[in-house]
C-alpha angles and dihedrals in degrees: 000000000000117000104182135277134286122210113235129191118206124188115213134185115302122255104224105314095334122104113228125212130184118209114204136167110224118206117236121211133191123221110231093209102050099015092229122146120233136174121240113245 
């Protein structure tokens, strides 16, 4: 069951002297058996 999204910020290798960041929204899901929240990989 989907339970929203969480914004994530990842830092990657620099391009020249510029720092590079990747902004992603990671889907969260809830297990119906144990009711725990996990992030999709």
